[in-house]
C-alpha positions in Angstrom: 169.4 84.4 -22.8 166.4 83.2 -21.1 165.1 79.8 -22.0 161.5 79.9 -23.4 161.0 76.2 -24.1 161.1 73.2 -21.9 161.2 69.5 -22.3 159.3 67.4 -19.7 161.1 64.0 -19.8 159.6 61.2 -17.9 159.5 57.4 -17.6 156.6 55.5 -19.2 153.6 55.4 -16.9 155.0 57.9 -14.4 152.5 60.4 -16.0 149.1 59.7 -17.4 148.1 60.2 -21.1 148.6 64.0 -20.9 151.5 64.4 -18.4 150.9 68.2 -18.0 147.9 67.5 -16.1 149.7 65.5 -13.4 152.8 67.5 -12.6 153.4 70.8 -10.9 156.8 71.0 -12.8 155.0 72.1 -16.0 153.1 74.9 -14.2 156.4 76.1 -12.6 157.6 76.3 -16.2 154.7 78.3 -17.3 155.1 80.7 -14.6 158.6 81.5 -15.8 157.1 82.7 -19.1 154.3 85.1 -18.2 151.9 85.8 -15.4 148.9 85.0 -17.5 148.9 82.5 -20.4 146.7 80.2 -22.4 148.0 76.6 -22.8 147.2 75.1 -26.3 147.9 71.5 -27.0 149.0 70.6 -30.5 148.3 67.1 -32.0 151.0 66.5 -34.4 149.2 63.5 -35.9 146.2 65.6 -36.8 148.5 68.2 -38.3 150.3 65.7 -40.7 147.1 63.8 -41.5 146.0 64.5 -45.1 149.0 66.5 -46.2 149.4 64.9 -49.6 151.1 67.8 -51.4 154.3 69.6 -50.7 153.9 72.7 -48.6 150.5 71.5 -47.0 152.0 70.7 -43.7 154.1 74.0 -43.7 150.9 76.0 -44.2 149.2 74.4 -41.3 152.0 74.6 -39.0 152.9 78.2 -40.1 149.3 79.4 -39.5 149.4 78.0 -35.9 152.9 79.5 -35.2 151.7 82.9 -36.6 148.8 83.0 -34.2 151.0 82.0 -31.3 153.7 84.6 -31.9 151.1 87.4 -32.4 149.9 86.7 -28.8 153.0 88.4 -27.4 153.8 85.4 -25.3 150.4 84.8 -23.9 149.9 81.6 -25.8 151.9 78.6 -24.7 152.2 75.5 -27.0 152.1 72.1 -25.3 153.2 69.2 -27.5 152.9 65.7 -26.1 155.2 63.1 -27.7 157.4 66.0 -28.8 159.9 63.7 -30.4 157.5 63.4 -33.2 158.5 66.9 -34.2 161.7 65.4 -35.8 160.8 64.5 -39.3 157.0 65.4 -38.9 155.7 66.7 -42.2 159.1 66.2 -44.1 158.1 64.8 -47.4 159.0 65.6 -51.0 161.7 68.0 -49.7 159.5 69.8 -47.2 160.8 71.1 -43.9 159.8 69.1 -40.8 158.2 70.7 -37.8 161.4 70.9 -35.8 163.1 73.0 -38.4 160.0 75.3 -38.5 160.2 75.8 -34.7 163.9 76.4 -34.4 164.2 80.0 -35.7 161.3 81.2 -33.6 162.6 79.5 -30.6 166.0 80.9 -31.1 164.6 84.4 -31.3 162.5 83.8 -28.3 159.2 84.4 -30.1 157.8 81.1 -29.2 156.8 79.5 -25.8 156.8 75.7 -25.9 156.4 72.9 -23.4 157.1 69.5 -24.8 156.8 66.0 -23.2 158.3 62.8 -24.1 159.9 59.8 -22.5 163.7 59.7 -21.6 164.1 56.9 -24.2 162.5 58.9 -27.0 164.4 62.1 -25.9 167.7 60.3 -26.2 166.7 58.6 -29.5 165.4 61.7 -31.4 166.0 65.0 -29.6 169.7 64.4 -28.5 170.5 63.6 -32.2 169.4 67.1 -33.2 171.7 69.4 -31.2 170.3 72.5 -32.7 166.7 71.6 -31.5 168.0 70.3 -28.1 169.9 73.5 -27.2 166.7 75.5 -27.6 164.9 73.5 -24.9 165.6 73.3 -21.1 165.1 69.7 -20.0 162.9 69.1 -16.9 163.0 65.6 -15.7 159.8 64.3 -14.2 160.8 61.6 -11.7 158.4 59.3 -10.0 156.7 61.3 -7.2 157.1 60.1 -3.6 154.1 58.7 -1.7 153.5 62.0 -0.1 153.6 63.8 -3.4 151.2 61.2 -4.9 148.8 61.6 -1.9 148.8 65.3 -2.8 148.0 64.6 -6.5 145.1 62.3 -5.5 143.7 65.0 -3.3 143.8 67.3 -6.3 141.9 64.8 -8.4 139.3 64.0 -5.7 136.5 66.2 -7.2 137.1 64.8 -10.7 136.4 61.2 -9.5 133.7 62.3 -7.2 131.8 64.0 -9.9 132.4 61.1 -12.5 131.6 58.1 -10.2 129.2 59.9 -7.8 131.0 58.6 -4.7 132.6 60.2 -1.8 136.4 59.8 -1.5 137.7 60.2 2.0 141.3 61.5 2.9 142.0 58.1 4.3 141.0 56.3 1.2 143.2 58.4 -1.1 146.2 58.1 1.4 145.7 54.3 1.5 145.6 54.1 -2.3 149.0 55.8 -2.6 150.6 53.8 0.1 149.2 50.4 -1.0 150.0 51.1 -4.6 153.6 51.8 -3.8 153.9 48.7 -1.7 152.2 46.1 -3.7 152.1 47.2 -7.4 155.7 46.8 -8.6 155.5 46.8 -12.4 154.2 50.3 -12.6 154.9 53.9 -11.3 153.4 56.5 -9.1 151.2 58.3 -9.5 149.8 56.4 -12.3 149.2 53.1 -10.4 147.6 55.0 -7.5 145.2 57.0 -9.7 144.1 53.8 -11.4 143.6 52.1 -8.0 141.3 55.0 -6.9 139.5 54.9 -10.3 138.9 51.2 -10.2 137.7 51.3 -6.5 135.4 54.3 -7.0 133.9 52.4 -10.0 133.2 49.3 -8.0 131.6 51.2 -5.2 129.5 53.2 -7.7 128.3 50.0 -9.2 127.6 48.5 -5.8 125.6 51.6 -4.8 123.5 51.2 -7.9 122.9 47.6 -7.2 120.2 46.2 -4.8 121.4 44.4 -1.6 121.7 40.6 -2.0 118.9 40.0 0.7 116.5 42.3 -1.1 117.3 40.9 -4.4 116.6 37.3 -3.1 113.5 38.4 -1.4 112.1 40.0 -4.5 112.9 36.9 -6.5 111.1 34.8 -4.0 108.1 37.0 -4.1 108.1 36.8 -7.9 108.3 33.0 -7.8 105.4 32.8 -5.4 103.4 35.2 -7.6 104.1 33.0 -10.6 103.0 30.0 -8.7 99.9 31.7 -7.5 99.1 32.9 -11.0 99.6 29.4 -12.2 97.3 27.9 -9.6 94.7 30.6 -10.2 95.0 29.9 -14.0 94.6 26.1 -13.4 91.5 26.7 -11.3 90.0 29.1 -13.9 90.7 26.5 -16.7 89.1 23.7 -14.6 86.0 25.9 -14.1 86.1 26.7 -17.8 86.2 23.0 -18.6 83.2 22.3 -16.2 81.1 25.0 -17.7 81.8 23.8 -21.2 80.8 20.3 -20.2 77.6 21.6 -18.6 76.9 23.7 -21.6 77.4 20.7 -23.8 75.0 18.7 -21.7 72.4 21.5 -21.8 72.8 21.7 -25.6 72.2 18.0 -25.9 69.1 18.2 -23.7 67.7 21.1 -25.7 68.4 19.2 -29.0 66.4 16.2 -27.6 63.6 18.4 -26.3 63.4 20.1 -29.7 63.4 16.7 -31.4 60.5 15.6 -29.1 58.6 18.8 -29.9 59.0 18.1 -33.7 57.8 14.5 -33.2 54.7 15.7 -31.3 53.9 18.3 -33.9 54.1 15.6 -36.7 51.8 13.3 -34.7 49.2 16.1 -34.2 49.3 16.9 -37.8 48.8 13.2 -38.7 46.0 12.8 -36.3 44.2 15.8 -37.7 44.5 14.5 -41.3 43.3 11.1 -40.2 40.3 12.7 -38.5 39.4 14.8 -41.5 39.6 11.9 -43.9 37.8 9.2 -41.9 
């Protein structure tokens, strides 16, 4: 009987968040199924969320499985953290996801690729022999430096588009070699991928920033401009003060002249009255 379901068992951080994107083993497994297939990922957490009543989870899961089985093998399910199948949705006597899958897997109606860590595999899957025997384990070991370089070259366009920087072959090769030599608490290709991502991000930021010399020159120009504006403002304010003082003096002079004119007019009037009377 041909195996139609596979486990990808890996050490933590050997693969990124979705391990199927970072290993050729998964695609080799897919090619064993059919020449053409759609790969659909199932989020078990979303399926279980909101299932308050008995049978809610079974309805959701059954609807998905019905669509998959009706595709005549052209839909392949990918389930990350597949150990969560054990017990998922089992409340108030309801069947869990693992028990829903077993009959279809046994009849070869379902194509499944699951991923989990070696620890979780031993803790959950091995304790359910009926579920375990329906899967073919594929151990995803840490890739070699050469394999990591190949993975990085495959991701080159992704980071080029995201960060807007060019990634040379030498840079990618060095990332794999240096990550393997100096980063001991993590695994390839994860640590090499992060190294490339961080380096590309820093280069992108630096490319978007002005050179230090230009930045300092612009600051000096702005400072000089501020001083010039301040000096010009002081000169204008001084001129304003002088004009105000001049205007004040002119107003005082005009007031005195006006007062004299009034006095002269009064004298003329008094003289006229005196002449008429006497």
